Every structure is written in C-alpha cells, then in structure tokens.
Backbone as a ProteinNet text record, in pm:
[ID]
protein_1_A
[PRIMARY]
MRWLVIGLACVLLAGCSKAPDGPGEVTARAGTLAFAYQFTFRLPSARIADAQEAAAQACERLGVGCRITGMTYRVDDAARVSASLDLRVASSGARAFGRRSVQQVEQAGGVLAQAEISGTDPTDAKAQAADAADRNDAETQPAGRTPAASVVPANVATTPIRFTYVAGAGVGLRARLGEAAAAGYASLNWTLGNALTLLAYGIPPFVLLFLVALFWHRVGRPLHRRLFPPPPAG
[TERTIARY]
8371.8	8338.5	8228.6	8239.9	8138.1	8001.8	7994.7	7865	7808.5	7894.2	7847	7782	7842.8	7787.5	7653.7	7643.5	7517.2	7407.3	7444.5	7345.6	7293.5	7379.8	7336.6	7246.6	7278	7194.4	7055	7044.6	6912.3	6831	6899.9	6829.6	6775.7	6853.8	6809.2	6693	6698.3	6588.3	6461	6473.1	6354.5	6293.8	6378.6	6327.5	6260.1	6307.2	6248.4	6127.8	6101.7	5992.2	5856.1	5845.5	5717.6	5670.8	5554.8	5501.5	5431.9	5425.9	5353.8	5204.1	5131.9	4986.2	4932.7	4844.5	4787.1	4667.1	4611.1	4493.6	4375.3	4362.3	4250.4	4254.1	4372.6	4384.2	4358.6	4406.9	4381.6	4232.6	4166.4	4023	3946.5	3992.8	3925.2	3934.1	4051.6	4063.2	3974.8	3966.7	3879.9	3733.9	3699.8	3560.9	3514.8	3606.8	3567	3526.3	3530.6	3487.9	3336.5	3292.6	3149.2	3108.3	3014.6	2969.5	2837.2	2811.3	2685.1	2644.6	2517.1	2464.9	2368.3	2374.5	2281.1	2234.7	2102.8	2044.1	1947	1953.8	1860.8	1782.7	1650.2	1562.6	1484	1457.6	1372.4	1256.3	1135.3	1015.6	898.9	789.1	675.4	624.6	576.4	531.8	424	333.9	223	269.4	393.1	441.9	542.8	577.9	680	630.2	507.3	455.2	451.5	412.2	407.5	547.3	644.2	781.3	838	812	858.8	794.8	665.3	595.7	645.7	675.6	727.4	861.4	948.7	1078.3	1060.6	967.1	942.4	887.3	797	743.1	849.2	938.4	1047.7	1138.5	1160.7	1240.3	1168.9	1039.5	964.6	962.2	963.8	963.3	1093.5	1202.6	1329.4	1333.1	1237.6	1232.4	1344.9	1418.8	1526.8	1644.2	1646.2	1755.9	1746.1	1638.7	1622.6	1529	1557.1	1467.6	1466.9	1350.3	1332.8	1375.7	1463.7	1512.9	1465	1403.4	1354.8	1277.8	1184.4	1103	1051.3	1056.1	1001.9	918.5	821.6	736.2	688.5	714.4	680.8	617.1	523.6	460.9	472.5	536.8	555	433.8	442.6	330	299.2	397.6	376.7	334.5	298.3	252.5	363.8	489.7	600.7	628.8	648	665.8	813.8	859.9	993.3	981.3	1063.4	1052.5	1188.6	1202	1324.4	1288.9	1374.9	1356.7	1493.3	1511	1636.5	1618.3	1710.4	1703.3	1838	1834.5	1956.4	1937	2017.9	2005.4	2128.5	2107.2	2220.2	2324.8	2449.6	2555.9	2566.7	2537	2550	2450.9	2338.8	2237.6	2211	2292.5	2266.7	2279	2382.7	2403	2289.2	2246.8	2136.3	2006	1985.2	1864	1862.2	1975	1981.9	1956.1	2010.5	1988.5	1840.9	1776.6	1634.1	1550.8	1588.4	1514	1525.7	1642.9	1661	1572.1	1566.8	1482.9	1335.3	1291.3	1151.1	1116.7	1206.5	1180.5	1178.1	1268.4	1269.9	1142.5	1092.2	966.6	848.6	860.6	754.1	764.6	858.5	871.6	971.4	1053.3	1153.6	1293.1	1389.4	1528.9	1617.2	1731.4	1831.9	1913.5	1898.2	1967.8	2108.3	2128.5	2261	2272.8	2391.4	2420.1	2557.8	2569.1	2696.5	2714.6	2830.5	2866.2	2996.1	2993.5	3111.5	3144.8	3274.4	3320	3413.6	3395.8	3480.5	3531.2	3648.7	3707.4	3673.7	3590.9	3552.3	3664.8	3776.4	3886.1	3978.9	3925	4007.2	4064.7	4125.8	4191.5	4092.2	3973.4	3874	3825.9	3803.6	3758.6	3866.5	3993.1	4101.4	4112.4	4090.2	4092.9	3979.7	3861.1	3749.7	3778.1	3842.1	3876.6	3977.7	4072.7	4169.6	4101.4	4004.4	3929.9	3850.7	3794.2	3720.7	3812.6	3933.4	4026.9	4069.8	4083.3	4119.6	4008.7	3882.3	3769.2	3732.5	3797.2	3759.3	3785.9	3889.3	3922.7	3815.5	3737.8	3632.6	3500.6	3489.5	3365.1	3350.7	3227.4	3206.3	3270.7	3299.8	3373.3	3296.7	3164.5	3085.4	3042.7	3081.5	3038.2	3136.8	3087.7	3173.1	3219.4	3348.3	3396.6	3338.1	3318.8	3258.9	3346.3	3478	3568.4	3552.4	3498.2	3484.7	3355.3	3267.2	3139.5	3156.1	3097.9	3107.1	3033.9	3095.6	3028.6	2901.3	2802.1	2673.2	2686.6	2781.8	2796.5	2868.7	2917	2975	2876.4	2802.1	2705.9	2587.5	2552.9	2442.5	2492.2	2424.9	2462.9	2350	2376	2271.1	2248.1	2122.2	2082.9	1982.2	2006.8	1916	1864.9	1732.8	1667.4	1608.9	1641.7	1587.5	1506.8	1384.4	1294.4	1265.6	1290.2	1262.6	1171.5	1092.4	997	1070.8	1034.9	1095.2	1034.1	1060.9	1002.3	1102.1	1224.2	1321.8	1432.5	1482.9	1593.4	1554	1625.9	1599	1511.3	1495.2	1418.4	1272.5	1215.5	1075.8	1055.8	1150.8	1140.9	1153.3	1245.3	1261.3	1134.5	1072	947.9	838.7	834.5	735.4	758	884.6	915.1	881.3	904.7	870.1	719	642.9	497.3	451.6	514	477.2	512.5	627.9	666	568.2	525.4	426.7	294	251.5	126.9	139.4	255.8	276.9	278.3	340.2	341.2	200.4	119.3	-18.5	-95.9	-77	-144.2	-101.1	29.5	80.2	20.4	13.8	-40.9	-188.4	-265.2	-407.5	-429.2	-348.3	-361.6	-335.2	-229.7	-199.3	-306.9	-358.2	-464	-588.9	-625	-741.1	-716	-591.8	-559.4	-573.7	-523.3	-537.7	-684.3	-763.2	-905.8	-971.9	-929.6	-988.1	-957.5	-836.3	-802.7	-862.5	-878.5	-924.4	-1074.5	-1150	-1294.9	-1365.1	-1333.7	-1405.9	-1398.9	-1282.9	-1284.8	-1369.5	-1362.6	-1444.5	-1593.5	-1628.6	-1768.8	-1814.5	-1728.5	-1763.8	-1783.7	-1692.1	-1707.6	-1835.4	-1868	-1989.8	-2113	-2114.3	-2229.4	-2242.3	-2129.2	-2133.9	-2188.6	-2141.3	-2190.2	-2338.8	-2383	-2525.2	-2610.4	-2560.6	-2633.7	-2645.2	-2535.8	-2539.1	-2635.4	-2638.9	-2726.4	-2873.2	-2905.1	-3044.3	-3094.6	-3012.2	-3058.3	-2990.5	-2860.6	-2786.7	-2818.1	-2822.2	-2847.7	-2989.8	-3096.2	-3230.2	-3240.8	-3177.5	-3182.3	-3108.2	-2996.2	-2920.8	-3003.1	-3079.6	-3161.9	-3275	-3330.1	-3435.9	-3383	-3270.1	-3215.5	-3154.7	-3096.3	-3029.7	-3084.3	-3206.1	-3264	-3185.5	-3178.4	-3106	-3182	-3113.6	-3180.4	-3265.3	-3377	-3460.4	-3387.6	-3423.3	-3357	-3402.2	-3310.1	-3319.1	-3441.8
1431.8	1322.5	1364.7	1491.9	1539.5	1542.4	1584.3	1589	1448.5	1350.3	1211.7	1161.9	1193.7	1151.8	1217.4	1347.3	1419.8	1360.4	1323	1264.4	1130.5	1045.5	916.5	934	1032.2	1057.2	1100.9	1182.9	1227	1111.2	1019.7	903.1	816.2	793.7	711.4	775.8	908.1	976.6	969.7	979.4	970.9	832.6	727.6	591.8	563	624.9	599.4	686.6	784.5	877.2	817.4	701.9	637.5	564.8	606.7	546.7	415.4	320.1	194.3	217.9	112.6	121	166.1	265.4	316.2	234.4	266.3	193.3	205.1	317.7	335.3	236	211.2	117.1	-25.4	-59	-192.6	-212.2	-110	-118.3	-132	-63.2	-72.7	-213.6	-276.8	-413.4	-507	-484.4	-568.1	-547.3	-426.7	-399.3	-471.8	-535.8	-611.3	-753.8	-793.7	-928.6	-941	-1055.2	-1083.9	-1179.2	-1135.6	-1214.9	-1283.6	-1393.4	-1467.4	-1511.4	-1489.1	-1523.5	-1640.5	-1733	-1844.5	-1862.6	-1864.7	-1882.8	-2000.4	-2087.1	-2198.8	-2181.6	-2178	-2159.7	-2286.8	-2313.3	-2424.9	-2369.1	-2396.4	-2348	-2438.3	-2432.1	-2520.3	-2506	-2616.8	-2617.6	-2512.7	-2493.5	-2400.8	-2256.5	-2226.7	-2088.4	-2060.6	-2161.7	-2142.9	-2049.6	-2068.2	-1983.5	-1837.1	-1810.3	-1672	-1611.5	-1690.4	-1639.7	-1610.5	-1698.5	-1675.9	-1550.7	-1533.2	-1416.2	-1288.4	-1293.7	-1175.9	-1132.1	-1227.4	-1193.9	-1136.7	-1192.5	-1142	-999.5	-971.1	-836.1	-736.8	-780.2	-693.2	-658.4	-754.4	-727.8	-628.8	-647	-557.2	-414.5	-398.3	-263.5	-188.9	-262.6	-197.6	-141.1	-177.1	-124.6	-178.6	-86.4	-128.3	-187.1	-172.8	-227.6	-376	-439.6	-583.5	-637.6	-755.9	-822.8	-972.6	-1033.7	-1177.4	-1251.1	-1349.6	-1425.7	-1570.1	-1616.6	-1755.1	-1783.5	-1878.1	-1914.9	-2056.9	-2137.6	-2273.4	-2296.1	-2387.5	-2426	-2567.3	-2659.3	-2799.9	-2856.3	-2948.8	-3023.7	-3172	-3251.4	-3392.5	-3473.4	-3603.7	-3691	-3691.7	-3659.8	-3655.7	-3517.3	-3428.3	-3292.4	-3204.9	-3240.9	-3155.9	-3055.3	-2929.8	-2820.5	-2783.6	-2754.8	-2699.2	-2590.2	-2486.7	-2373.6	-2305.8	-2220.8	-2142.9	-2011.7	-1913.5	-1781.4	-1728.8	-1694.9	-1641.4	-1493.7	-1411.9	-1267.3	-1215.1	-1096.1	-1019.8	-881.8	-852.5	-729.6	-643.3	-511.5	-420.2	-450.3	-459.9	-504.7	-419.5	-290.4	-202.9	-236.5	-297.5	-328.6	-475.7	-562.2	-706.2	-760.7	-720	-773.7	-732.3	-606.2	-560.4	-629.8	-655.3	-724.5	-866.9	-934.5	-1069.3	-1071	-973.3	-968.4	-943.7	-854.3	-830	-953.5	-1027.8	-1148.8	-1253.8	-1266.8	-1362.3	-1323.3	-1194.8	-1149.4	-1176.1	-1159	-1185.5	-1333.1	-1421.7	-1564.9	-1602.2	-1546.8	-1576.4	-1526.6	-1411.9	-1362.3	-1450.7	-1521.8	-1611.5	-1749.9	-1768.2	-1896.1	-1989.9	-1942.2	-2026.6	-1998.8	-2073.1	-2057	-2056.2	-1992.2	-1994.5	-2121.5	-2215.6	-2343.3	-2336.6	-2253.4	-2245.6	-2113.5	-2054.7	-1932.4	-1944.6	-1900.9	-1910.5	-1785.9	-1724.1	-1608.8	-1642.2	-1640.4	-1675.1	-1559.2	-1538.2	-1433.2	-1489.5	-1445.7	-1489.6	-1366.6	-1379	-1270.2	-1292.7	-1207.2	-1229.2	-1202.9	-1141.8	-1111.2	-1231	-1343.6	-1461.8	-1455.1	-1563.2	-1562.1	-1538.9	-1599.7	-1582.8	-1438.6	-1377.7	-1238.9	-1146.7	-1175.6	-1093.2	-1104.2	-1224.9	-1239.8	-1161.2	-1164.1	-1087.1	-937.5	-891.3	-750	-710.8	-799.9	-770.2	-758.3	-845.5	-835.7	-705.6	-664.6	-538.2	-420.2	-425.8	-316.4	-311.7	-429	-430.3	-375.4	-398.3	-348.5	-205.6	-147.3	-13.1	90.4	65.4	162.2	171.8	64.4	64.1	117.1	148.3	197.1	345.8	397.4	541	617.9	744.5	826	845.8	856.4	885	763	644.5	522.3	481	437.5	395.6	253	225.6	87.9	-2.6	-129.6	-226.2	-249.7	-232.5	-259.7	-161.1	-39.8	61.2	49.1	-43.4	-62.7	-164.4	-138.9	-233.5	-361.8	-478.8	-605.1	-622.8	-689.6	-709.7	-797.5	-893.5	-982.7	-916.4	-792.4	-715.5	-611	-548.2	-444.7	-501.8	-627.2	-691.3	-821	-858.7	-977.8	-1079.5	-1200.9	-1303.6	-1354.9	-1364.5	-1416.4	-1528.5	-1640.7	-1755.3	-1792.3	-1792.6	-1836.4	-1975.5	-2069.3	-2204.4	-2230.3	-2277.2	-2302.3	-2451.9	-2510.8	-2652.9	-2666.8	-2773.4	-2796.7	-2843	-2786.6	-2824.3	-2743.4	-2783.6	-2717.2	-2632.3	-2616.6	-2534.2	-2618.5	-2575.6	-2645.2	-2676.2	-2769.9	-2805.4	-2929	-2974.7	-3096	-3078.9	-2964.5	-2941.3	-2949.4	-2893.1	-2898.5	-3042	-3119.2	-3257.9	-3338.8	-3315.5	-3386.3	-3346.8	-3219.6	-3175.1	-3238	-3247.9	-3310.8	-3459	-3525.7	-3666.9	-3685.9	-3596.9	-3605.8	-3580.7	-3482.5	-3454.6	-3572	-3637.1	-3753.3	-3868.6	-3888.4	-3993.6	-3965.6	-3840.5	-3803.3	-3823.1	-3784.8	-3803.8	-3952.6	-4035	-4178.7	-4237.2	-4190	-4236.8	-4198.6	-4075.6	-4033.3	-4118.7	-4148.1	-4229	-4369.6	-4427.1	-4562.7	-4566.8	-4473.5	-4470.4	-4442.1	-4355.5	-4325.3	-4446.1	-4520.6	-4640.7	-4747.8	-4758.7	-4857.2	-4824.1	-4697.5	-4656.4	-4679.2	-4656.2	-4680.3	-4827.7	-4915.5	-5059.3	-5100.8	-5044.3	-5074.4	-5025.9	-4908.2	-4854.8	-4944.6	-5003.7	-5094.4	-5233.5	-5274.1	-5409.5	-5425.4	-5323.2	-5333.9	-5368.7	-5303.7	-5339.2	-5487.4	-5554.8	-5699.4	-5779.7	-5743.9	-5813.8	-5789.4	-5668.2	-5638	-5718.2	-5728.4	-5805.1	-5952.5	-6008.4	-6148.4	-6169.2	-6074	-6083.9	-6081.8	-5994.7	-5987	-6115	-6171.7	-6296.3	-6409.3	-6414.9	-6519.5	-6502	-6376.4	-6351.3	-6388.9	-6356.3	-6392	-6543.8	-6613.9	-6760.6	-6819.2	-6762.1	-6814.7	-6787.5	-6671.5	-6636	-6683.1	-6679.9	-6708.4	-6832.1	-6837.7	-6944.4	-7082.5	-7100.2	-7231.5	-7280.7	-7201.2	-7250.8	-7283.4	-7199.3	-7226.7	-7354.1	-7380.2	-7501.6	-7623.4	-7617	-7729.9	-7756.9	-7652.4	-7672.7	-7734.2	-7685.3	-7736.4	-7874.7	-7899.4	-8028.5	-8087	-8142	-8198.6	-8323.3	-8346.9	-8466	-8592	-8704.9	-8830.1	-8883.7	-8949.3	-9001.9	-9111.2	-9115.7	-9212.3	-9353.2	-9452.1	-9588.8	-9660.4
-1704.6	-1613.2	-1516.1	-1470.1	-1377.3	-1441.8	-1568.4	-1639.2	-1660.1	-1680.6	-1695.1	-1566.8	-1451.9	-1323	-1299	-1332.6	-1313.3	-1401.8	-1525.9	-1616.9	-1566.2	-1514.4	-1462.4	-1340.5	-1256.3	-1138.9	-1179.3	-1283.6	-1330.7	-1385.2	-1456.8	-1511.1	-1398.6	-1293	-1180	-1107.2	-1088.1	-1022.4	-1103.3	-1233.3	-1319.1	-1314.7	-1306.8	-1299.9	-1167.8	-1058.8	-927.5	-899	-984.7	-958.6	-986.6	-1055.8	-1084.4	-960.4	-905.1	-782.4	-814.7	-719.7	-741.8	-744.1	-781.2	-787	-651.7	-654.1	-531.5	-488.6	-370.2	-320.8	-414.4	-480.6	-572.9	-687.1	-740.5	-851.1	-802.7	-683.8	-630.4	-606.1	-551.2	-527.2	-656.8	-759.5	-889	-943.9	-926.5	-974.6	-892.7	-760	-677.3	-712	-760.2	-795.9	-920.3	-992.1	-1111	-1077.8	-950.3	-912.9	-926.7	-976.3	-991.1	-879.3	-796.8	-683.6	-715.2	-645.3	-656.2	-516.9	-482.2	-351.2	-364.5	-268.9	-263.5	-119	-101.7	30.2	24.4	124.3	137.2	266.3	254.4	369.5	394.9	522.7	561.7	643.5	596.1	663.9	628.3	703.8	675.6	533.4	477.5	338.2	312.5	411.1	391	379.9	421.8	420.2	310.5	233.9	131.3	21.3	-24.5	-131.4	-88.8	35.7	84.2	92.8	139.2	148.4	10.1	-84.1	-221.6	-281	-259.4	-312.2	-246.3	-115.8	-46.7	-104.8	-133.5	-193.5	-333.6	-411.2	-545.8	-541.9	-449	-437.4	-391.6	-301.9	-258.6	-376	-464.2	-584.1	-676.1	-694.6	-782.6	-728.6	-597.2	-539.7	-566.5	-592.6	-623.9	-765.2	-848.3	-984.8	-1069.6	-1132.8	-1223.1	-1147	-1014.1	-936.1	-911.8	-956.5	-936.1	-1042.2	-1087.5	-1181.5	-1153	-1176.3	-1154.7	-1280.8	-1265.6	-1380	-1381.2	-1272.9	-1271.2	-1143.8	-1153.8	-1037.8	-1056.6	-950.1	-953.6	-829.1	-841.3	-728.4	-755	-661.2	-680.6	-554.1	-575.1	-466.3	-501.7	-415.2	-447.1	-401.6	-420.3	-386.1	-237.5	-154.7	-9.9	38.3	-55.2	-24	32.1	10	49.6	-60.1	-21.5	-115.7	-124.2	-243.5	-264.2	-370	-356.7	-448.1	-458.4	-558.9	-576.5	-645.4	-625.7	-686.2	-724.8	-852.4	-903.7	-937	-886.1	-904.7	-951.2	-1009.6	-1035.4	-974.6	-873.3	-796.9	-822.8	-824.7	-839.3	-732.7	-774	-684.3	-559	-569.8	-453.6	-343	-377.4	-276.2	-258.5	-318.2	-313.7	-171.4	-99.6	35.5	128	120.8	205.3	168.1	38.6	-4.4	50.1	46.6	101.9	251	323.7	468.4	501	426.6	450.7	419.1	316.8	280.3	389.5	448.2	558.5	675.9	707.3	818.1	791.4	666.8	633	653.1	611.2	626.7	775	853.3	997	1064.5	1021.6	1076.8	1038.3	926.7	882.6	945.8	1038.5	1106.6	1043.4	950.4	886.2	939.7	891.2	931.9	807.5	820.2	715.1	731.6	638.7	648.3	590.6	489.3	425.3	351.7	354.8	281	218.3	95.8	24.2	-61.6	-50.7	-131.9	-203.3	-333.7	-413.4	-506.5	-526.2	-615.7	-720.7	-842.7	-953.9	-1027.9	-1084.4	-1162.5	-1308.7	-1369.7	-1509.2	-1607.7	-1562.1	-1653.5	-1665.8	-1708.4	-1731.6	-1871.8	-1914.5	-2045.5	-2158.1	-2143.2	-2250.1	-2256.8	-2139.3	-2137.8	-2191.1	-2159	-2209	-2360.7	-2414.4	-2559.3	-2624.7	-2560.6	-2614.6	-2609.2	-2499.6	-2489.5	-2596.6	-2624.2	-2729.4	-2864.6	-2889.6	-3014.9	-3022.3	-2907.3	-2905.1	-2933.6	-2878.1	-2903.5	-3048.9	-3109.7	-3251.5	-3338.9	-3293.5	-3372.1	-3338.5	-3234.7	-3192	-3300.7	-3382.6	-3486.4	-3593	-3609.5	-3711.4	-3661	-3528.1	-3472.9	-3500.6	-3503.1	-3520.6	-3406.5	-3434.7	-3338.1	-3209.5	-3215.5	-3096.3	-3020.1	-3063.3	-2998.5	-2891.3	-2774.5	-2663.4	-2685.2	-2678.7	-2696.1	-2590.1	-2626.5	-2533.9	-2412.4	-2426.4	-2315.4	-2201.9	-2231.9	-2128.5	-2051.7	-2090	-2023.2	-1912.2	-1796.1	-1684.5	-1720.5	-1709.2	-1744.2	-1664.4	-1727.4	-1661.5	-1538.2	-1541.6	-1427.4	-1310.9	-1329.7	-1221.1	-1172.2	-1263.4	-1226.2	-1150.5	-1173.9	-1103.3	-1038.6	-931.9	-855.9	-861.1	-907.2	-905.2	-763.6	-725.4	-594.6	-616.8	-555.5	-566.5	-428.4	-414.3	-292.1	-316.4	-229.4	-237.2	-109.8	-128	-15.2	-8.4	108.4	128.9	249.2	249.9	358	482.3	595.5	722.1	834.3	956	1071.7	1147.9	1096	1164.9	1225	1339.2	1405.2	1549.3	1609.3	1747.8	1760.6	1887.1	1914.5	1873.3	1903.3	1868.5	1717.4	1644.7	1498.6	1448.7	1508.7	1466.5	1493.9	1611.3	1641.6	1543.3	1507.7	1409.6	1273.7	1232.9	1105	1108.3	1225	1235.6	1223.6	1288.6	1278.2	1135.4	1070.2	931.6	840.9	867.5	787.9	808.3	934.8	960.7	891.4	895.1	827.2	676.8	620.7	477.1	441.3	529.1	503.8	508.3	604.2	612	486.6	441.3	317.5	199.6	194.1	82.6	87.3	208.5	222.3	183.1	236	202.6	54.2	0	-142.7	-229	-196.5	-274.8	-255.5	-131.6	-107.6	-189.1	-192	-271.9	-420.7	-462.3	-603.2	-637.8	-549.8	-574.1	-575.8	-486.1	-487.2	-615.6	-659.8	-783.2	-902.4	-903.9	-1012.7	-991.8	-863.9	-837.7	-830.5	-794.9	-780.6	-911.5	-1022.9	-1146.7	-1182.1	-1178.2	-1206.7	-1107.7	-977.3	-879.2	-903.5	-938.8	-969.1	-1090.1	-1191.1	-1309.8	-1275.7	-1195.4	-1155.4	-1074.1	-986.7	-907.4	-997.5	-1096.6	-1187.9	-1270.3	-1311.9	-1388.4	-1300.6	-1175.2	-1083.9	-1055.2	-1037.3	-1012.6	-1133	-1253.1	-1374.5	-1388.6	-1357.6	-1366.6	-1263.1	-1142.8	-1038.6	-1070.9	-1123	-1147.5	-1283.5	-1385.4	-1522.5	-1579.7	-1569.6	-1635.9	-1583	-1452.2	-1395.6	-1427.2	-1408.4	-1446.4	-1594.8	-1678.9	-1822.3	-1855.7	-1791.3	-1815.3	-1774.9	-1665.2	-1622.2	-1721.5	-1780.6	-1878.1	-2007.4	-2051.3	-2177.2	-2159	-2048.3	-2023	-1893.1	-1897.1	-1775.4	-1733.3	-1606.9	-1559.8	-1599.5	-1626.8	-1665.7	-1549.6	-1581.3	-1473.9	-1394.6	-1269.7	-1181.7	-1216.8	-1209.7	-1240	-1246.2
[MASK]
++++++++++++++++++++++++++++++++++++++++++++++++++++++++++++++++++++++++++++++++++++++++++++++++++++++++++++++++++++++++++++++++++++++++++++++++++++++++++++++++++++++++++++++++++++++++++++++++++++++++++++++++++++++++++++++++++++++++++

C-alpha cells in the first residue's frame, strides 16, 4: 500500500512539472501579427509632388529595407492634385519610417489628416490549412531544403505603408479661408473654361452665317436684281 501511494505521488509531481507558456512564447505568437499603416496628408497642391517624391527617395535610401509597390498622381479639372504612394518597409523600421514621413510633410507646410494602424493575424483557418498541406509535403522535399512553414511570412517580415496626399491648406481658420479662396479661384477657372469652350463651339456657326449674309449682300442681291428685274411701274 505504501508503494502505491508513493507511485501516485510521483505521477502527480510529473504532471505538475510542465510549466505554462512563458513570455517568450507569447511574444513569439504576437510577433506573427501583420500590420498595415495608412497615412493621409493634406497640403497645398503645388507641394504634393515634392512630398511624394521625398517619401519615395527616403524609401530608396533604405535599400532592401523598403520597396515601392505603387504610385498615383492626378490633377482634376479644377487643378486640384491628389496622389498616393504604396510602400513595403521592413517591419522593424516601419513605425520610425512613418514618423519621419509625417515630420517631412509637416516641414513642407502640410498636416497629418488621418492615421490608421491595423494588425491582422495571418494564421487563420486558410493559413493553417496551407501549413498542414506544407507539412504533409515536407516528407517529399529534399533533405537540405527548408520547409515553407519555417519561413517568416512576407506579410509579417514587411509592413505595407500607404501615403495618401489630398489638396488642402491645413487646419484652422486661416486654412479654411485659404481653401475658400482656392475654391473660388477654381470655380472662376471652371466658369471661364466652359465659357471659352462654348465660344469655341459657337463661333464657327456664327462666322459661317456672317459669311453667308455678307456674300448675299455683296453678290447674291445684285445678281438676283439682274436676273429678276422688278416689273416696270404702272
């Protein structure tokens, strides 16, 4: 009986000797989150191209730590500029890169209108199914080849950053007055442009009618009188 009690005690001690997940394991799981940064800047239209180019050059200076994945630049009929820049930055330096970009735009006379940082866990059901398939295929891989499951996912190793640039004068009453003046100037340009367009379409028909009337006055009417003289008076 004594040996039975000793055996049960050893089994309980062995079961309790397994420690729970440590901070390192929890941190490792948190490190698998994929983050995405989005920044919206508002600055004068004339400075948007320079701000976009400055961000692109800053990315190029990082070398392999950053790459440009997309870029847009548009000018509407009212001469308002909008642009965007899509980057993928090494996750370790993404936050610092975003902070430096905000400072560059502020130095150029712009403001940060909106910032959003979102994180997603790529190990969803679909990713887990893909990992299971990779593990099943691992036995068929060459001995020296690293299984795909052991490689850090690209959406975790790099962070997508999107910069959006919109035309504006900043914040505050002065900025609002500037935007109102810019809107009035754009409206004036639009009005004059449409008026010139209507004249461009309307002038040729009027010119044609004028030439026809002039031809009738100078040539047509005298010729008509010669061919069809009026009857003599009574």
